[in-house]
PDB file of N, CA, C and O in Angstrom, chain B, residues numbered from 101:
ATOM      1  N   MET B 101       0.614  11.998   9.510  1.00  0.00           N
ATOM      2  CA  MET B 101       1.685  12.547   8.710  1.00  0.00           C
ATOM      3  C   MET B 101       2.956  11.742   8.980  1.00  0.00           C
ATOM      4  O   MET B 101       3.338  11.530  10.130  1.00  0.00           O
ATOM      5  N   ILE B 102       3.586  11.310   7.930  1.00  0.00           N
ATOM      6  CA  ILE B 102       4.808  10.527   8.047  1.00  0.00           C
ATOM      7  C   ILE B 102       6.027  11.438   8.052  1.00  0.00           C
ATOM      8  O   ILE B 102       7.007  11.145   8.737  1.00  0.00           O
ATOM      9  N   GLY B 103       5.988  12.528   7.307  1.00  0.00           N
ATOM     10  CA  GLY B 103       7.126  13.442   7.245  1.00  0.00           C
ATOM     11  C   GLY B 103       6.952  14.434   6.120  1.00  0.00           C
ATOM     12  O   GLY B 103       5.981  14.369   5.366  1.00  0.00           O
ATOM     13  N   ASP B 104       7.884  15.343   6.008  1.00  0.00           N
ATOM     14  CA  ASP B 104       7.890  16.319   4.917  1.00  0.00           C
ATOM     15  C   ASP B 104       8.921  15.886   3.886  1.00  0.00           C
ATOM     16  O   ASP B 104      10.076  15.619   4.217  1.00  0.00           O
ATOM     17  N   TYR B 105       8.490  15.821   2.637  1.00  0.00           N
ATOM     18  CA  TYR B 105       9.378  15.353   1.584  1.00  0.00           C
ATOM     19  C   TYR B 105       9.315  16.290   0.391  1.00  0.00           C
ATOM     20  O   TYR B 105       8.293  16.932   0.146  1.00  0.00           O
ATOM     21  N   GLY B 106      10.388  16.364  -0.333  1.00  0.00           N
ATOM     22  CA  GLY B 106      10.440  17.110  -1.572  1.00  0.00           C
ATOM     23  C   GLY B 106      11.107  16.243  -2.631  1.00  0.00           C
ATOM     24  O   GLY B 106      11.880  15.341  -2.310  1.00  0.00           O
ATOM     25  N   PHE B 107      10.807  16.518  -3.873  1.00  0.00           N
ATOM     26  CA  PHE B 107      11.337  15.711  -4.961  1.00  0.00           C
ATOM     27  C   PHE B 107      11.969  16.627  -5.996  1.00  0.00           C
ATOM     28  O   PHE B 107      11.531  17.764  -6.173  1.00  0.00           O
ATOM     29  N   HIS B 108      12.989  16.142  -6.674  1.00  0.00           N
ATOM     30  CA  HIS B 108      13.683  16.939  -7.695  1.00  0.00           C
ATOM     31  C   HIS B 108      12.791  17.211  -8.907  1.00  0.00           C
ATOM     32  O   HIS B 108      12.957  18.208  -9.610  1.00  0.00           O
ATOM     33  N   ALA B 109      11.839  16.298  -9.132  1.00  0.00           N
ATOM     34  CA  ALA B 109      10.897  16.449 -10.250  1.00  0.00           C
ATOM     35  C   ALA B 109       9.534  15.959  -9.769  1.00  0.00           C
ATOM     36  O   ALA B 109       9.462  15.170  -8.827  1.00  0.00           O
ATOM     37  N   PRO B 110       8.459  16.411 -10.396  1.00  0.00           N
ATOM     38  CA  PRO B 110       7.133  15.934  -9.998  1.00  0.00           C
ATOM     39  C   PRO B 110       7.029  14.417 -10.142  1.00  0.00           C
ATOM     40  O   PRO B 110       7.598  13.833 -11.064  1.00  0.00           O
ATOM     41  N   LEU B 111       6.306  13.794  -9.232  1.00  0.00           N
ATOM     42  CA  LEU B 111       6.094  12.356  -9.324  1.00  0.00           C
ATOM     43  C   LEU B 111       5.133  12.055 -10.467  1.00  0.00           C
ATOM     44  O   LEU B 111       4.239  12.845 -10.771  1.00  0.00           O
ATOM     45  N   ALA B 112       5.331  10.909 -11.087  1.00  0.00           N
ATOM     46  CA  ALA B 112       4.472  10.470 -12.187  1.00  0.00           C
ATOM     47  C   ALA B 112       3.927   9.091 -11.864  1.00  0.00           C
ATOM     48  O   ALA B 112       4.526   8.345 -11.089  1.00  0.00           O
ATOM     49  N   GLU B 113       2.794   8.755 -12.456  1.00  0.00           N
ATOM     50  CA  GLU B 113       2.232   7.429 -12.271  1.00  0.00           C
ATOM     51  C   GLU B 113       3.267   6.383 -12.642  1.00  0.00           C
ATOM     52  O   GLU B 113       3.911   6.478 -13.687  1.00  0.00           O
ATOM     53  N   GLY B 114       3.423   5.389 -11.786  1.00  0.00           N
ATOM     54  CA  GLY B 114       4.384   4.320 -12.013  1.00  0.00           C
ATOM     55  C   GLY B 114       5.718   4.541 -11.334  1.00  0.00           C
ATOM     56  O   GLY B 114       6.526   3.615 -11.263  1.00  0.00           O
ATOM     57  N   ASP B 115       5.983   5.761 -10.822  1.00  0.00           N
ATOM     58  CA  ASP B 115       7.221   6.019 -10.080  1.00  0.00           C
ATOM     59  C   ASP B 115       7.219   5.220  -8.785  1.00  0.00           C
ATOM     60  O   ASP B 115       6.170   5.016  -8.175  1.00  0.00           O
ATOM     61  N   LEU B 116       8.385   4.773  -8.373  1.00  0.00           N
ATOM     62  CA  LEU B 116       8.526   4.057  -7.112  1.00  0.00           C
ATOM     63  C   LEU B 116       8.704   5.074  -5.996  1.00  0.00           C
ATOM     64  O   LEU B 116       9.621   5.895  -6.029  1.00  0.00           O
ATOM     65  N   LEU B 117       7.828   5.014  -5.018  1.00  0.00           N
ATOM     66  CA  LEU B 117       7.907   5.870  -3.841  1.00  0.00           C
ATOM     67  C   LEU B 117       8.034   4.934  -2.653  1.00  0.00           C
ATOM     68  O   LEU B 117       7.077   4.242  -2.308  1.00  0.00           O
ATOM     69  N   LEU B 118       9.187   4.903  -2.030  1.00  0.00           N
ATOM     70  CA  LEU B 118       9.509   3.910  -1.015  1.00  0.00           C
ATOM     71  C   LEU B 118       9.738   4.577   0.329  1.00  0.00           C
ATOM     72  O   LEU B 118      10.593   5.454   0.454  1.00  0.00           O
ATOM     73  N   PHE B 119       8.977   4.165   1.334  1.00  0.00           N
ATOM     74  CA  PHE B 119       9.171   4.595   2.713  1.00  0.00           C
ATOM     75  C   PHE B 119       9.696   3.383   3.470  1.00  0.00           C
ATOM     76  O   PHE B 119       8.930   2.467   3.770  1.00  0.00           O
ATOM     77  N   GLY B 120      10.974   3.361   3.780  1.00  0.00           N
ATOM     78  CA  GLY B 120      11.580   2.218   4.443  1.00  0.00           C
ATOM     79  C   GLY B 120      11.368   2.212   5.939  1.00  0.00           C
ATOM     80  O   GLY B 120      11.077   3.244   6.545  1.00  0.00           O
ATOM     81  N   ASP B 121      11.517   1.030   6.534  1.00  0.00           N
ATOM     82  CA  ASP B 121      11.442   0.838   7.982  1.00  0.00           C
ATOM     83  C   ASP B 121      10.151   1.393   8.588  1.00  0.00           C
ATOM     84  O   ASP B 121      10.180   2.059   9.623  1.00  0.00           O
ATOM     85  N   MET B 122       9.029   1.118   7.940  1.00  0.00           N
ATOM     86  CA  MET B 122       7.750   1.646   8.414  1.00  0.00           C
ATOM     87  C   MET B 122       7.041   0.691   9.375  1.00  0.00           C
ATOM     88  O   MET B 122       6.065   1.081  10.016  1.00  0.00           O
ATOM     89  N   ALA B 123       7.505  -0.526   9.484  1.00  0.00           N
ATOM     90  CA  ALA B 123       6.935  -1.525  10.398  1.00  0.00           C
ATOM     91  C   ALA B 123       5.413  -1.579  10.282  1.00  0.00           C
ATOM     92  O   ALA B 123       4.888  -1.746   9.181  1.00  0.00           O
ATOM     93  N   ILE B 124       4.706  -1.443  11.384  1.00  0.00           N
ATOM     94  CA  ILE B 124       3.255  -1.621  11.397  1.00  0.00           C
ATOM     95  C   ILE B 124       2.533  -0.562  10.574  1.00  0.00           C
ATOM     96  O   ILE B 124       1.409  -0.803  10.135  1.00  0.00           O
ATOM     97  N   TYR B 125       3.130   0.587  10.351  1.00  0.00           N
ATOM     98  CA  TYR B 125       2.451   1.631   9.596  1.00  0.00           C
ATOM     99  C   TYR B 125       2.215   1.248   8.139  1.00  0.00           C
ATOM    100  O   TYR B 125       1.446   1.919   7.449  1.00  0.00           O
ATOM    101  N   THR B 126       2.847   0.204   7.662  1.00  0.00           N
ATOM    102  CA  THR B 126       2.655  -0.195   6.273  1.00  0.00           C
ATOM    103  C   THR B 126       1.273  -0.782   6.019  1.00  0.00           C
ATOM    104  O   THR B 126       0.830  -0.820   4.871  1.00  0.00           O
ATOM    105  N   THR B 127       0.588  -1.235   7.044  1.00  0.00           N
ATOM    106  CA  THR B 127      -0.757  -1.786   6.869  1.00  0.00           C
ATOM    107  C   THR B 127      -1.775  -1.061   7.734  1.00  0.00           C
ATOM    108  O   THR B 127      -2.773  -1.657   8.138  1.00  0.00           O
ATOM    109  N   CYS B 128      -1.543   0.196   8.020  1.00  0.00           N
ATOM    110  CA  CYS B 128      -2.464   0.913   8.908  1.00  0.00           C
ATOM    111  C   CYS B 128      -3.756   1.307   8.204  1.00  0.00           C
ATOM    112  O   CYS B 128      -4.764   1.522   8.877  1.00  0.00           O
ATOM    113  N   LYS B 129      -3.768   1.412   6.873  1.00  0.00           N
ATOM    114  CA  LYS B 129      -5.019   1.715   6.166  1.00  0.00           C
ATOM    115  C   LYS B 129      -5.774   0.403   6.066  1.00  0.00           C
ATOM    116  O   LYS B 129      -5.518  -0.411   5.178  1.00  0.00           O
ATOM    117  N   ASN B 130      -6.690   0.212   6.970  1.00  0.00           N
ATOM    118  CA  ASN B 130      -7.335  -1.091   7.084  1.00  0.00           C
ATOM    119  C   ASN B 130      -8.854  -0.992   6.986  1.00  0.00           C
ATOM    120  O   ASN B 130      -9.569  -1.730   7.665  1.00  0.00           O
ATOM    121  N   ASN B 131      -9.351  -0.085   6.146  1.00  0.00           N
ATOM    122  CA  ASN B 131     -10.789  -0.032   5.928  1.00  0.00           C
ATOM    123  C   ASN B 131     -11.062   0.352   4.478  1.00  0.00           C
ATOM    124  O   ASN B 131     -10.164   0.763   3.743  1.00  0.00           O
ATOM    125  N   THR B 132     -12.308   0.207   4.092  1.00  0.00           N
ATOM    126  CA  THR B 132     -12.690   0.515   2.708  1.00  0.00           C
ATOM    127  C   THR B 132     -13.682   1.674   2.684  1.00  0.00           C
ATOM    128  O   THR B 132     -14.635   1.660   1.905  1.00  0.00           O
ATOM    129  N   PHE B 133     -13.465   2.662   3.520  1.00  0.00           N
ATOM    130  CA  PHE B 133     -14.347   3.813   3.621  1.00  0.00           C
ATOM    131  C   PHE B 133     -14.540   4.465   2.250  1.00  0.00           C
ATOM    132  O   PHE B 133     -13.578   4.671   1.509  1.00  0.00           O
ATOM    133  N   ASN B 134     -15.784   4.783   1.928  1.00  0.00           N
ATOM    134  CA  ASN B 134     -16.151   5.397   0.642  1.00  0.00           C
ATOM    135  C   ASN B 134     -15.739   4.554  -0.564  1.00  0.00           C
ATOM    136  O   ASN B 134     -15.520   5.087  -1.652  1.00  0.00           O
ATOM    137  N   GLY B 135     -15.635   3.268  -0.375  1.00  0.00           N
ATOM    138  CA  GLY B 135     -15.342   2.380  -1.489  1.00  0.00           C
ATOM    139  C   GLY B 135     -13.887   2.332  -1.909  1.00  0.00           C
ATOM    140  O   GLY B 135     -13.558   1.708  -2.918  1.00  0.00           O
ATOM    141  N   MET B 136     -13.005   2.981  -1.152  1.00  0.00           N
ATOM    142  CA  MET B 136     -11.582   2.938  -1.499  1.00  0.00           C
ATOM    143  C   MET B 136     -11.034   1.551  -1.179  1.00  0.00           C
ATOM    144  O   MET B 136     -11.106   1.114  -0.030  1.00  0.00           O
ATOM    145  N   PRO B 137     -10.495   0.861  -2.157  1.00  0.00           N
ATOM    146  CA  PRO B 137     -10.001  -0.491  -1.904  1.00  0.00           C
ATOM    147  C   PRO B 137      -8.746  -0.479  -1.040  1.00  0.00           C
ATOM    148  O   PRO B 137      -7.996   0.497  -1.013  1.00  0.00           O
ATOM    149  N   LEU B 138      -8.541  -1.568  -0.350  1.00  0.00           N
ATOM    150  CA  LEU B 138      -7.309  -1.720   0.419  1.00  0.00           C
ATOM    151  C   LEU B 138      -6.136  -1.829  -0.544  1.00  0.00           C
ATOM    152  O   LEU B 138      -6.279  -2.420  -1.614  1.00  0.00           O
ATOM    153  N   PRO B 139      -4.992  -1.279  -0.194  1.00  0.00           N
ATOM    154  CA  PRO B 139      -3.830  -1.391  -1.075  1.00  0.00           C
ATOM    155  C   PRO B 139      -3.251  -2.799  -1.022  1.00  0.00           C
ATOM    156  O   PRO B 139      -3.374  -3.492  -0.012  1.00  0.00           O
ATOM    157  N   GLY B 140      -2.627  -3.211  -2.104  1.00  0.00           N
ATOM    158  CA  GLY B 140      -1.915  -4.470  -2.098  1.00  0.00           C
ATOM    159  C   GLY B 140      -0.686  -4.364  -1.200  1.00  0.00           C
ATOM    160  O   GLY B 140      -0.191  -3.271  -0.928  1.00  0.00           O
ATOM    161  N   ILE B 141      -0.211  -5.504  -0.750  1.00  0.00           N
ATOM    162  CA  ILE B 141       0.998  -5.545   0.082  1.00  0.00           C
ATOM    163  C   ILE B 141       2.108  -6.150  -0.763  1.00  0.00           C
ATOM    164  O   ILE B 141       1.995  -7.278  -1.245  1.00  0.00           O
ATOM    165  N   PHE B 142       3.182  -5.385  -0.937  1.00  0.00           N
ATOM    166  CA  PHE B 142       4.302  -5.805  -1.779  1.00  0.00           C
ATOM    167  C   PHE B 142       5.592  -5.788  -0.983  1.00  0.00           C
ATOM    168  O   PHE B 142       5.707  -5.091   0.025  1.00  0.00           O
ATOM    169  N   VAL B 143       6.552  -6.556  -1.443  1.00  0.00           N
ATOM    170  CA  VAL B 143       7.887  -6.535  -0.863  1.00  0.00           C
ATOM    171  C   VAL B 143       8.881  -6.258  -1.987  1.00  0.00           C
ATOM    172  O   VAL B 143       8.765  -6.814  -3.079  1.00  0.00           O
ATOM    173  N   LEU B 144       9.848  -5.403  -1.714  1.00  0.00           N
ATOM    174  CA  LEU B 144      10.921  -5.125  -2.663  1.00  0.00           C
ATOM    175  C   LEU B 144      12.110  -5.965  -2.244  1.00  0.00           C
ATOM    176  O   LEU B 144      12.697  -5.727  -1.188  1.00  0.00           O
ATOM    177  N   ARG B 145      12.465  -6.930  -3.046  1.00  0.00           N
ATOM    178  CA  ARG B 145      13.565  -7.851  -2.738  1.00  0.00           C
ATOM    179  C   ARG B 145      14.915  -7.169  -2.949  1.00  0.00           C
ATOM    180  O   ARG B 145      15.012  -6.177  -3.672  1.00  0.00           O
ATOM    181  N   GLU B 146      15.946  -7.705  -2.317  1.00  0.00           N
ATOM    182  CA  GLU B 146      17.278  -7.113  -2.416  1.00  0.00           C
ATOM    183  C   GLU B 146      17.799  -7.072  -3.844  1.00  0.00           C
ATOM    184  O   GLU B 146      18.605  -6.204  -4.180  1.00  0.00           O
ATOM    185  N   ASP B 147      17.351  -7.999  -4.692  1.00  0.00           N
ATOM    186  CA  ASP B 147      17.809  -8.022  -6.084  1.00  0.00           C
ATOM    187  C   ASP B 147      16.999  -7.071  -6.979  1.00  0.00           C
ATOM    188  O   ASP B 147      17.199  -7.045  -8.193  1.00  0.00           O
ATOM    189  N   GLY B 148      16.081  -6.287  -6.377  1.00  0.00           N
ATOM    190  CA  GLY B 148      15.312  -5.314  -7.135  1.00  0.00           C
ATOM    191  C   GLY B 148      13.946  -5.796  -7.584  1.00  0.00           C
ATOM    192  O   GLY B 148      13.143  -5.005  -8.079  1.00  0.00           O
ATOM    193  N   ARG B 149      13.669  -7.091  -7.417  1.00  0.00           N
ATOM    194  CA  ARG B 149      12.353  -7.618  -7.810  1.00  0.00           C
ATOM    195  C   ARG B 149      11.283  -7.141  -6.830  1.00  0.00           C
ATOM    196  O   ARG B 149      11.538  -7.016  -5.632  1.00  0.00           O
ATOM    197  N   THR B 150      10.091  -6.879  -7.346  1.00  0.00           N
ATOM    198  CA  THR B 150       8.944  -6.560  -6.510  1.00  0.00           C
ATOM    199  C   THR B 150       8.013  -7.757  -6.526  1.00  0.00           C
ATOM    200  O   THR B 150       7.667  -8.266  -7.592  1.00  0.00           O
ATOM    201  N   GLU B 151       7.604  -8.208  -5.348  1.00  0.00           N
ATOM    202  CA  GLU B 151       6.739  -9.377  -5.245  1.00  0.00           C
ATOM    203  C   GLU B 151       5.461  -8.991  -4.504  1.00  0.00           C
ATOM    204  O   GLU B 151       5.514  -8.385  -3.434  1.00  0.00           O
ATOM    205  N   CYS B 152       4.330  -9.343  -5.074  1.00  0.00           N
ATOM    206  CA  CYS B 152       3.045  -9.081  -4.432  1.00  0.00           C
ATOM    207  C   CYS B 152       2.785 -10.166  -3.387  1.00  0.00           C
ATOM    208  O   CYS B 152       2.752 -11.351  -3.719  1.00  0.00           O
ATOM    209  N   LEU B 153       2.601  -9.769  -2.135  1.00  0.00           N
ATOM    210  CA  LEU B 153       2.308 -10.722  -1.078  1.00  0.00           C
ATOM    211  C   LEU B 153       0.811 -10.923  -0.896  1.00  0.00           C
ATOM    212  O   LEU B 153       0.364 -12.021  -0.564  1.00  0.00           O
ATOM    213  N   LYS B 154       0.029  -9.857  -1.113  1.00  0.00           N
ATOM    214  CA  LYS B 154      -1.422  -9.952  -0.923  1.00  0.00           C
ATOM    215  C   LYS B 154      -2.106  -8.839  -1.689  1.00  0.00           C
ATOM    216  O   LYS B 154      -1.694  -7.681  -1.625  1.00  0.00           O
ATOM    217  N   GLU B 155      -3.158  -9.198  -2.415  1.00  0.00           N
ATOM    218  CA  GLU B 155      -4.037  -8.208  -3.029  1.00  0.00           C
ATOM    219  C   GLU B 155      -5.431  -8.445  -2.488  1.00  0.00           C
ATOM    220  O   GLU B 155      -5.806  -9.579  -2.190  1.00  0.00           O
ATOM    221  N   PHE B 156      -6.194  -7.379  -2.364  1.00  0.00           N
ATOM    222  CA  PHE B 156      -7.525  -7.459  -1.784  1.00  0.00           C
ATOM    223  C   PHE B 156      -8.568  -7.217  -2.860  1.00  0.00           C
ATOM    224  O   PHE B 156      -8.380  -6.377  -3.740  1.00  0.00           O
ATOM    225  N   GLY B 157      -9.653  -7.943  -2.789  1.00  0.00           N
ATOM    226  CA  GLY B 157     -10.721  -7.805  -3.764  1.00  0.00           C
ATOM    227  C   GLY B 157     -12.073  -7.723  -3.085  1.00  0.00           C
ATOM    228  O   GLY B 157     -12.170  -7.524  -1.874  1.00  0.00           O
ATOM    229  N   TYR B 158     -13.102  -7.878  -3.880  1.00  0.00           N
ATOM    230  CA  TYR B 158     -14.466  -7.776  -3.363  1.00  0.00           C
ATOM    231  C   TYR B 158     -14.734  -8.807  -2.272  1.00  0.00           C
ATOM    232  O   TYR B 158     -15.428  -8.511  -1.299  1.00  0.00           O
ATOM    233  N   GLY B 159     -14.196 -10.005  -2.422  1.00  0.00           N
ATOM    234  CA  GLY B 159     -14.400 -11.044  -1.416  1.00  0.00           C
ATOM    235  C   GLY B 159     -13.900 -10.622  -0.041  1.00  0.00           C
ATOM    236  O   GLY B 159     -14.524 -10.926   0.976  1.00  0.00           O
ATOM    237  N   ASP B 160     -12.777  -9.926  -0.016  1.00  0.00           N
ATOM    238  CA  ASP B 160     -12.249  -9.420   1.271  1.00  0.00           C
ATOM    239  C   ASP B 160     -13.192  -8.376   1.860  1.00  0.00           C
ATOM    240  O   ASP B 160     -13.468  -8.391   3.059  1.00  0.00           O
ATOM    241  N   PHE B 161     -13.685  -7.471   1.018  1.00  0.00           N
ATOM    242  CA  PHE B 161     -14.645  -6.458   1.449  1.00  0.00           C
ATOM    243  C   PHE B 161     -15.896  -7.118   2.015  1.00  0.00           C
ATOM    244  O   PHE B 161     -16.350  -6.777   3.107  1.00  0.00           O
ATOM    245  N   LYS B 162     -16.446  -8.067   1.261  1.00  0.00           N
ATOM    246  CA  LYS B 162     -17.678  -8.741   1.664  1.00  0.00           C
ATOM    247  C   LYS B 162     -17.476  -9.501   2.974  1.00  0.00           C
ATOM    248  O   LYS B 162     -18.365  -9.528   3.824  1.00  0.00           O
ATOM    249  N   GLY B 163     -16.309 -10.113   3.130  1.00  0.00           N
ATOM    250  CA  GLY B 163     -16.019 -10.862   4.350  1.00  0.00           C
ATOM    251  C   GLY B 163     -15.963 -10.001   5.601  1.00  0.00           C
ATOM    252  O   GLY B 163     -16.159 -10.500   6.709  1.00  0.00           O
ATOM    253  N   ARG B 164     -15.699  -8.721   5.432  1.00  0.00           N
ATOM    254  CA  ARG B 164     -15.637  -7.806   6.580  1.00  0.00           C
ATOM    255  C   ARG B 164     -17.019  -7.317   7.001  1.00  0.00           C
ATOM    256  O   ARG B 164     -17.157  -6.707   8.062  1.00  0.00           O
ATOM    257  N   LEU B 165     -18.040  -7.572   6.191  1.00  0.00           N
ATOM    258  CA  LEU B 165     -19.379  -7.086   6.509  1.00  0.00           C
ATOM    259  C   LEU B 165     -20.057  -7.892   7.602  1.00  0.00           C
ATOM    260  O   LEU B 165     -21.019  -7.423   8.210  1.00  0.00           O
ATOM    261  N   GLY B 166     -19.574  -9.091   7.858  1.00  0.00           N
ATOM    262  CA  GLY B 166     -20.221  -9.949   8.841  1.00  0.00           C
ATOM    263  C   GLY B 166     -21.451 -10.591   8.245  1.00  0.00           C
ATOM    264  O   GLY B 166     -21.638 -10.592   7.028  1.00  0.00           O
ATOM    265  N   ARG B 167     -22.274 -11.129   9.091  1.00  0.00           N
ATOM    266  CA  ARG B 167     -23.492 -11.807   8.607  1.00  0.00           C
ATOM    267  C   ARG B 167     -24.652 -10.899   8.591  1.00  0.00           C
ATOM    268  O   ARG B 167     -25.750 -11.307   8.213  1.00  0.00           O
TER     269      ARG B 167
END
């Protein structure tokens, strides 16, 4: 649990939900249990741009299986 939060209106798909200063917790979901893909890693720049640093695909999943 990160914390208790409330919102003035219900969240909708596409809304920006930002948890700042999370350090290592931003990449703590590091498995694909039940087929859930790993989330992409993005950075929100000071000028408001969002940049994708890494997206994960099937190749990443397959690479974790070992030989």
